[in-house]
C-alpha positions in Angstrom: 0.0 0.0 0.0 1.3 3.4 -1.0 0.1 6.3 1.1 1.0 9.8 -0.1 0.2 13.1 1.7 0.8 16.1 -0.6 1.0 19.5 1.1 2.1 23.0 0.7 4.9 23.9 3.2 3.3 26.0 6.0 -0.1 24.5 5.5 -2.0 24.8 8.8 -3.9 21.5 8.1 -0.8 19.4 7.3 -0.3 18.0 10.8 -4.0 17.5 11.4 -4.2 15.5 8.2 -1.3 13.3 9.3 -2.8 12.8 12.8 -6.2 11.8 11.3 -4.5 9.5 8.7 -2.5 7.7 11.4 -5.7 7.3 13.5 -7.4 5.7 10.4 -4.4 3.4 9.8 -4.4 2.3 13.5 -8.1 1.6 13.6 -7.7 -0.6 10.5 -4.6 -2.3 12.0 -2.5 -1.2 9.0 1.2 -0.4 9.4 2.2 1.5 6.2 4.6 4.4 5.8 3.2 7.8 4.9 5.1 9.6 2.2 5.0 13.3 2.7 5.4 15.3 -0.5 5.9 19.0 -0.5 4.3 21.0 -3.4 6.3 24.2 -3.8 5.2 25.6 -7.2 2.2 25.6 -9.6 4.0 23.6 -12.3 4.5 20.7 -9.9 1.0 21.1 -8.7 -0.4 20.8 -12.2 1.9 17.9 -13.1 0.8 15.9 -10.0 -2.9 17.0 -10.4 -2.8 18.5 -6.9 -6.1 20.1 -6.0 -4.9 21.7 -2.8 -3.2 21.2 0.6 -3.4 18.7 2.1 -4.3 15.9 -0.4 -4.0 12.3 0.6 -3.8 9.5 -1.9 -3.9 5.8 -1.2 -2.5 3.6 -4.0 -2.7 6.7 -6.2 -6.4 7.4 -5.5 -7.5 10.6 -3.7 -9.3 9.7 -0.4 -12.1 12.1 -1.4 -12.2 12.4 -5.1 -13.5 15.6 -6.6 -13.5 17.5 -9.9 -11.3 20.5 -9.1 -11.6 23.5 -11.4 -7.8 23.8 -11.4 -4.6 22.6 -9.8 -2.1 24.8 -7.9 -0.5 25.8 -4.7 -3.5 26.4 -2.5 -5.5 25.3 0.4 -8.1 22.5 0.0 -11.6 22.3 1.4 -13.2 18.9 1.8 -16.9 18.0 1.5 -17.5 18.5 5.2 -16.2 22.1 4.9 -13.0 21.5 6.8 -9.4 21.5 5.6 -8.8 17.8 6.2 -10.6 14.7 5.0 -13.1 13.1 7.3 -12.0 10.1 9.4 -14.7 8.1 7.6 -13.2 8.9 4.1 -9.7 8.0 5.4 -10.9 4.7 6.8 -12.8 3.8 3.6 -9.6 4.5 1.6 -7.2 2.5 3.7 -9.5 -0.4 4.4 -10.5 -0.6 0.7 -6.8 -0.6 -0.3 -6.0 -3.2 2.3 -8.6 -5.5 0.7 -7.6 -4.6 -2.8 -10.8 -2.7 -3.4 -9.3 0.7 -4.3 
């Protein structure tokens, strides 16, 4: 399982996203490393299809897929109106990947 957390340096939601992701991994009894990838410029953001900070992908899939208008160095809002994905979305993503259902 490949877990990537893309973020903009200085993002106020970066640590909260890591903490929530670790909680989801613990609850699913999954021990997998988290790759933290800093996005520093718009060219890289476009290349990686980065919709905003933080973005978490499990096996290449966004934990909360959306159709962004654009990609770039920016903050991200999730469907619940916060700057981090919900614990439920994270659990679904990691448990689905652990079962090969991603």
